[in-house]
N, C-alpha and C positions, 0 to 999 in steps of 0.2 A: 668535542673535537671534530674537525672535518678534514678529510684526507683527499688529496688530489694528486694526479700524476703531474710531475714537474715538466713543463714544456719550455719555459724560459724564466730567467731571473734577471730582469732589467729594472733596477730600482735606483732612485736617487736617495742617498742616505744623509741624514742629519744627526747631530749629537743629541743624546737624551739627558735628562736631569740626573742629579745625584741621587743615590739610593739611601733609603731609610728602611730599617727592618720592621715589618709589621708583626703584630703579636699573634700568637696562636689563638684560634677562635673556638675550638671545640675539642672533644675527645674522640672524634671520628677518625678511624684508621683504616688502612686496607685490610687489616686482620678482622676487625669487627664490623666492617661495612655491611655485609649481607645480613648478619643477625640484627644489627641496628635498624636497617631498613625494614626487615620483616616484622620487627616489633612496632614500627611506626605505621606501616601501611595497614589501613583498615579496609576490609572487603565487605561487600553487601550483596544482596540478592540480584539487584540490577545495577550494573556498573556502566553508566553511559560514557561512551567514547565518541568524541567529535573529530571528524577528519575533514581536511581541505584538499580537494583535487583541482589542479589548474592545468590549463592548456594555453600556451601563448604562441602567437604567430607574428613573424616579421618584426621582432623587437627584442630588446633585453628588458629585464624586469626586477622589481623588488616586491615582496609581499610581507606585510606586517599584520600581526594579530594583536589587538589592544596596544598598538604602537610599539610592539617588540618584533624585531626582524625574525621572520620564519624562514625565508628563502631569498637568496639573491642569485640571479643568473645573468652574468655578463659574458657568457661564452657561446651560447646557442640561441639563434634567433627563432628556432622552432623547438619547443620543449614542453614537457608535461610530467607531472609527478603527484603523488598523494602523500600527505603528512597527517599524522595524529597531532592535534593541537591542544589537548587538555592542559598541558603544562603552561600554556599562556592564558588559560581560563582560571582566574583566581577564585571566583565564586559564581553562583547562579545569577542570571540576569542577562542584560543586553551586552553582547560582545561586538567589537568593531573590527572589520577587515579592511585594510587599506592596501592598494597596489599602486606602484609607480612604473610607468613605461618609459624606456629610453631607446633612441635609435640604435640599431645594431651596426651601422657603418656599411662598408662594402663587403658583401658576402658573395664570392664568385663573380658572376656577371650582374648580380643585383645590387643596386645602389639603395641602401637602407639608411642613408645619412639623415633622412627625415622619415616620418611615418608615411606609409603607403596605404593604398586602398584596402588591402587585406590585413593590415595590422589589427590584432585582436587579442583580448584576454578573456578566457572563460574560467570561472571559479565556481565550484560546487561544494557546499557544506553538507555533510551527512552525519548521521548518528547511528551507532550500533552498540550492541551489548558486548562488553569485553569478554564475558564468559561464553558467548555464542557467536564467535567470529565467522562461523560458516553460514550464518543466516544473512538474509538480504539487509542492506542498510536502508535507513529511512532518510530520504532526501529532504533537506530543509530549505536550502537556497540554491538557485541556479542563476548566476550572474554572467552577463555577456556585455562587453563594451558596446555602447550605443553606435548606431550607424545613421547615415543620412543618404537620401537618393543622390546618385551622381548624374551627370549630364549625358551619358551615352544613350544610344537608341534602345538598349535592352532594358533600361529602367532598373539596373542593378543598384545595390547600396554599397557604401564605402564607409570606412572608419571615420567617426566624427572628428578625429584629430589629425586627419591627413594633412601632410605638409608641416606639421609642428615637430618640435624636438623634445617635448616633455608632456606627459599626461598623467594625472593622478585622479583617483576616485576611491570612494569608500562605500561600504554597505554594512548593515548590522544583522545580527541574528540572535535569537534567545537560546541560552543554554541552561540546563538544569543539572547540577552536579551535587553529589552527596558529600562535599567537602567545602570549606571556606578558609581562604588564606587572606589575612588582613595585613600582611607584611608590606606590600607595595602601597596599599592605601595609606599606611602610616609612615611612608617614606617622605623625606624632605624634597621640595622642589629645588633641585640642584642648579637650575638656571639662575637662582637668586644668590648663589654663592659668588664670592670674588673669583673671577675666571682663572687668574694665575694661581691662587691658593688651591682651587679645586683641581686644576690640571696637575700641579705638583703632587697632590695627594693621590690622584689616579695613577700617575706615572710611577710613584713609589710603590704602589700596590702591584703593578705589573712587573716592575723590576724585582720585587721580592719573589713573585711567582717564578720569574725567569731563573733566579738564583736557586730556588728549591728544585726546579726541574733539571738544571745543569748539574747541580751537586748531588742529584739523586736522593734528596731528602723526602722520601716518599710519604712518611707518616705525617710530617708537618704539612705537606701539600694537601693531603686528604683532610686535614683539620679545617681547611677553608671551604670545603664542599658541603658542610652540614646542612644549612638551610636550603640551598639549591637542591640537594639530593632528596631531602625529606619531602619537600613540596612537590618536586617533579615526579618522583617515583609513586607518591600517593595519588597524584592526579592521573597518572597513567595506569594505576592499579597493578604494578609490576609483581610478578611471581618470582620464585627463587631462581629459576632458569634464566629469566630475563635480567635479574640482578647480577648473576654471574657473568653474563655477556657484557654488561656495562662495566663491571669491575675489570674485566680483561682489557677493555678499551682504555680505561683510566691507567692501567699498568703499563701500557705500551711505552711511554717515555722512559720507564724505569727498567724495562726488560729487553727492548730491541737494541741490539748492538749498533754502534755508530749512529745513534739518534742525536742529531745535531741541532740544538737550539740556536736560533738566529738572533742577532743583536736587536734590541728594542730601538728602532730607528724609523724615521720617515712616517710619523704617526700624526693623527688628528683626534681631538676629543669629539665624541658624538653623544648626543642625548636621545634617549628613547623613553617609553613609558610616560609620555606627557611630562617630560622633564625630571622624572624621578629616578631614571636609570641613566648611567653613564658608562662609557667604555672607550677604548682606544682602537681605532681602525687605521689600516695602512692608507697613507695619503698617496694613492697611485691610481692612474687611469689604465694601467696594464690590465687586460681582462682576466689574467690569472690571479690578480691581487686586489682588484677593485672591490671595496666594501668588506674586505676580510680583516680578521683580527690582527692587531699589531704584534701579537705574541704567536710565533709560529716556529716550525722545525722542518728539517729535511731528513729523510731516512731512506734506506734502501734494503729491502728484504729479499733481493734477488730478481725482482720483476721491474726494475727501473726505479729512479728516484721518485719519491712521493712527498707531498707537502702535508703537514698536519697543522691546522689552525685551532687555537684555544679560545673559545668564546668565554669572555668574562663580562657578564652584565651585572653591574654593581649599583648599590643604593646605600643611603645613610638613613637609618631609622630616626624618627623624631626624637629630639632630646639627646642624640648621640653625635659623635664626631668621627667615627671610623667607618670605612667602607665595608660592606658585606656583599658577598656574592649571592645574588638572588636567582639568577638563571645562567 
């Protein structure tokens, strides 16, 4: 889930499809969550953690790891942050990072409706030991968007995409991890499905989750998190304290008063994971909602209204017909 301060709610709404109830998928509950994860997570002497640090200038951006969205920024033209990315690394080998740059529009006196000379993305991939987080990281990749000489007398360089409205690039790095998840590898290419049939199935899944959240059916909701949580928490080598913190976040919709789930409207079907992952995102160019999950809520704990977005990245295993939450 992702939480944001609510600045504006300007959306065009359209009706959604009829609802079918999805079946319970596992015995995972809020009560047994921590013990189940502790039994699942295997620890080792060296637990490699991979992190991605980015800095962007004069643009908006999306960053994907192995074609799964890691971060979307459509609010700040200057931004930077560090993320652990193990949960998007399914096994040892070559990993792919992709980023997409978009114009930021008019910011104050600056016109960023097209890329300018100092538009830039810097991405650094590092490795560190989960058990020794106080030690220095090992730098693996340092990527900077390419530049070309400009025509001024100082011989300075400028962004290679100056004047354009879209830029995309990728690079790879090698990761070695002590786990291997074959789930996504054995997923179906959902782009080959009948589009209408697939969209109806995905919408039904989201509407079922919406019902569970609205009706506070906590344990049934948790039953859908099984695969996602087992793979994610193993890849990040979570300890009990970290598991309790995650559990508290999952419990927010069930414990925060006046937690208001919003209608499932104005959505579009999106593919990730090279066509093996599908989700619903809001069909909006409002910078507060662009690229966000179509399942979201508004709540207020006394500090102003906040938005809570529920990421559901779904896949269908080979030989099966039902959607499963994979991340």
